[in-house]
N, C-alpha and C positions, 0 to 999 in steps of 0.2 A: 341516538348518538351515532356519529360516523364511525364505522369499523374499518380499519385499514390493515391489509395483509402486507407484511414486508418479507421478502425472500432474501435470506442471507444474514448471518450474525457475525460478521467480522468487525469492522469499525463503522461503516456507513449505516448498516441496518440498526444496530443498537443506538447510534447517535440520533437517527430519525425517530426511533421509538421513544427516546428520552424527550424530544421536543414535542412529539404528538401527545404524549401523556400530559405534558405541562399544559397543553391547550385543551385538554379534556377529551381527547379521542380514545376510543378503544383500539388496542394494537395487539396483533398477533404476529410473531416473528417465526418463520419456519426455516430450519437449518438442516442441510444434508448430513452434517457431521453428527456423531452420536452424543456430543456434548460440547461445551465451550472449548475451543481449541487453544491450548496454552502455547507459549513461546512465540514463534514467528520471527521475522527479521526485525532489526532495529529500524524504526520509522521516525522521520522528522516531522515536527509540527512548525509551520512557518506562517508568517504574515497574518492574514485574516483568520486562519485556523486558530491562532492563539486568542484572538478576540472571542471566537466562539467558545473556547475552553473557559475564558473568563466569565462569559454570560451563563455558562452551565454551572459555574461555581466549583470547578474541579481542577483549576490550574495548580494549586498547591499540591494536590495528590499526584498529578502528572509529573511535576518537577521532582517530587519525592521518589518517584519510580524511575527517574532518569538512569540510563544505562551506565553513566559515569564516563562516557567518551569525552575527550577534550581535544581531539585532533586526529588526523590521519597521517601516517608516515609511509612513504614508499620504501621498500626494501630491495636489496640486491640478493643474489643467491647465497651470500655469506651471512645474511641477516643484518647487514649494515643499513642504517637509515640514509637514504640519498636525498629525500625531500621531506619536509614536515609542513603540514597545513593545519595550524591550530584553529579551533572553531571560531575564535573571535576575529580572525583575519579579514573576513569579508562581510561583517555585519551579522546581526542575530539570526537572519534567515538566509544569508547568502552562502556561496561556496558549496563545497562537496557535502559538508555536514552542518546542520543547524545546531544551535546550542540547547535545543530540547530534542533529545532522542530517547525513545521509549520502545520497548518491545511491543509488537502488535497485540499480543495476548494480554499484556498488562494494561494497555489503553482500553481494550475491549472490556476487561473486567471492571475497571474504574467506571466506565460509562454505564455498564449494566447495573452495577451496584447503586448508581445515583438515581435510577428511575424505578419507581414502584408501579406495580399493576400491569406490567407487560407480560403477555402470555408467550412463552417460548416453547416451540414444538421442535424437538430434535429428532435426528435420524429419519427425516422425511423430506420430501420435495414436491414441488408442483408438477403435475403431469398434463394438465389442460386448463385453459382459460376460455370462458364463454362470456363475452361482454353482452349485457342486456341493458335496457333503458333504466332499470332500477338497481343495477349493480353488476358484479362479476361473479359468475358461478365458477368455483375453483375445485378441481379434482386433484387429489394427492396420491402419492405412491402408497402410503400406508393408512393415512387417516381417512375418515368419511368426508364426502364432499361438503363444502360450506360456501356460503355467500358472503361477499364483502362489498363495501361501497367503493373501495379503490384498492389497487394493488401496486406495490412499488418493488421493482427488481433491484436489489442491492447485492446481487449474487455474482459479482466479479466478471472477469474477462470472458469466461465461458458461460455467461448468464443464460440460465434456462428460461427465465422470464422474457428476455429479449428474443430468444428463438421461438417461443410460443406466440408472442404478441406482435412481432414486427415483420413477419413474412419475408425475412431475408433483407430488409431495408437497412443494411449496415455492411461494413467491410472491416477486416482487420489488416493492418499494415505491418509487415514484419520488420523488426528492428535489427535482425541479423545475429542474434545470440540467444543462447540458453542460460539459465541460472538455476542454482540450487542453494538451499539454506538449511542449516541444521545446528544442533547443539554440539559444540566442540569440547566443552567441559562445563559441567554444572557447578554452581557455587556450593551446592550441598555435598557433592562428591569430593571436591578439592579443598575447599576452605581457604584457598590461596590462589594467587595469580601465577599459575605454573607456566603460562605462555609468556610471561614477562611483558604484558601489554601496558601496565601502569596507566590505564586510562586512554591509551592510544589505539586506534585502528591500524592494522598492518596490511598493506597491499603488496602482494608479490606477483609480478607479471612474468609470463612465459610466452615465447613465440609459438607459432603454429607447430603442430605435431600430433601424432597419434590420429591422423585423419581429420583433424578439425583446424580451425584458424587460431588466432591469438587466444590466450587463456590467462586467467588470473585467479588468485584465491585471496579472500579478504577475511581477516580475523578481527573481531571487535569485542570489547568488554561488555558484560551483562551481569551486573550485580555480583561481582566477584568471580563469575565464571567467564566463559567465552563462547561466542557463536561464530560459525564459519559460513562463508559464502563462496561459491564457485561460479565463474562465468566462462563461457567459451563461444567463440564466433564460428560461423559456418552455416551450411544449409540446415534446414530443420531436420531433426532426428526423430524418427518414428518411435513412439513409446505408448504404453498403456497407462493411462492416468491412475488406474487402480493397482498397478504392479509396482510397488515401492522398491522391492528388491531389484527389479529390472532397471528402474531409474538409477538406483545406486550403482549398478554395474556399468551403466553408461558413463557416469561421472568417474568411476574408478578407471575405466579404460582410457578416458580422455587425459587423466593425470598420471597414468602409469609411467614409472621410470623417472619422475621429476624429483628435484632436490629440495633444498631448504627444509621446511617442516611439513612438506606435502604428504609424505608417508604417514606421519603421525595424524595429520588431519583426516586422511582417508580411514585410518583405524577408528577414529572417533565417529566418522560418518556411518560406518557399518553398525555401530552400537546405538546410533541416535534413533529415538522413536518419534521424532518430530520433523523428519526429513520432508522437504517440499521441493518440487522441481517443475519448471515450466519454460515456455518460450516467451520472451519479451515481445509484446506486440502493442500497437496503438489501435484503438477502436474509433472508427469514423462512421457517423450516421447523420442523415439529414434532420431527424427529429428524435427527441428523447422521450416523447410521450405519444400515446395513441389512445384516444377515448379515456377510459378510466384507469389506464395502466401507464406508469412512468418508470424511468430508470434513474439510478443514482450511483455515484462513485464509479468504480472501474467498469461497471456494466455499460457505461456510455462515455467515460472520460479516461479510460486506461491509456497509458503511454507517456505520461509526463515523467520527468526525472526528478525525484525528490519532492514532488508535490501531490502525490496520490492521496495521502492521508488528509492533508489540508483541504484538497478538493472535496473529499468525502465529508469532512466535518462542516465545511461551509455550505455544501450542497444540501446536507441534511437540515441545517438551520433554515435555509431559505425555503426549501420545499415544505417543511412543516409550517413555517410562518405563513406561506401563501395559502396553504390549505385552511389554516385558521382564519385568515383574512377573508376567504371566500365562503366561510361557514360550512366547510366540508365539501363544497362543489368541486369535484376533481378537475374537470376540463379547464376552466379558467385559471385555477390554481397551478396546474401543470404548465400551462402556457406562460404564466407570469414567472414561474420558477426558471424555465428554460431561457426566457428572454434576459433574465438577470444573470444567470450562471454561465451561459455559453460564452460570452465574451471573456469572462474571467478564466474559464477553462482553456480557451484558445490562447490567451496571453501566457499561460503556464505550460504550454506544450513544447517549450524549447528542449532540444535534445542535447546530449552530451557534446562538449566541444570536440570537434573532429569526428563525431558520429561513432559508430561501432569500431571503426579502425583506430580512432584516437583512444578509445577506452580499452580496446584489446588489440594492440599493435601486433602484426603478424611476424615480425622479424626482430632479432636481437638488436640490430642497428636502430630500428624505430623505437624500441623500448628505451634504449640509451638516449636517443635524440629527444624523446618526449621528456625524460627526466631532466636532461640538460636545459631544455627550453623552459620547463616548469621552474627549475631552480633559478634561472636568470630572470624570468618574468616576475617572480615573487619580490624582486628588488626594485620593481618599477610600478607606476600607477596602472600599467596595463593589466596587472593581475586582477584588480577589482572589475575591470571591464569584461575580461574573459571568463573568470571563474565566479565572480560575484554577480551582482545585478539581479539576483533572484528576489531580493527584498522588494524592489519596485513592483514586479509582477505579482508577488505573493500578497501584496496589499492593494492590488488594483481593482477593488470592488468596494462599493459603499454598502454596508450591511444595514438593512432597515431595522428599526427597533420595533419588534413585535410584542414587547412585554405587555402592553395594554390588552392584548388579545387573550391572555391567559385568564381563565375563570377566577373570580375572587373566592377566597376561602374564609370560612368563619363567619 
């Protein structure tokens, strides 16, 4: 029986494990974190990603775990709503927010619970890959070495699998901004909507200051609580990925002295135990597979806006299906997977309207101008052309029906 090692247990890894188990493969997932990571940011599921959820049989569970968001509102310094964008305005997958938004940790849990027989190895990571004619010899940081028939890196933007197997044959393209996400208020602590979100996301923008470019904070509902996000433009800031307190200090310095509810949000950040910080980049590489090793999700397609989760779900479905179709022979399966997925990924790499400057205007004048243009545009058909249009790209793949490849039971 073919034994596949998957590196990474966010969304792409467990989704691949789900489908591989359905086709009768042995699957081991190795994850650097000490256990399943709760929380995470709100993520949208769009287009073909929804079809994959249907075929997994978990759509009802995903919808039941919906964060409750029903639109995004731009706020001024006094907390007044200047523009409102409801989820239904641009179609089910279009616009800033899709009508299915779920916390990353909730989606991961639902997928993991739906698959039986997957071996999860936590608090460990791959340190070496040695490809041989009969498999891949894998060394781990903590576990004993093991042999696998194929290895898939679903380990994100900073993929260890990519670094070990692809000899630098990729590049990251900087998007111009950093981001942070954390719990602003848990439903268990508050039992009420003390931020006054009422199902809306709040976006508050600030001009450049404190040594960086344009800045914004985003609050969004999460099962009665709230989560916060911070974005700021400028040159890359040096930081230690293991030093969470140091990363929080960076964000606190960037937002020091700002108004609205920013001081309260910073207080919540210091108490949050699920803080995440990174630089937004796009990954570009000429090939997603090499021999018996392939990449999935952000490890090879990072950089889309609002489509990362859907690309992970669709990619996992196609990759597992092609492995089943090839009877576990990885090289033709990986080639077929990339041939089908790469055009879909490229179609969904559209960036934010106006780029980083449009998302994070550096001056008060540009913030006001953006708000005025947005408000005026919403009253014309141009709104769907500029802010929508994601529906078409999100559905721009024909998903094969691999169901007949699953082993019969009983």
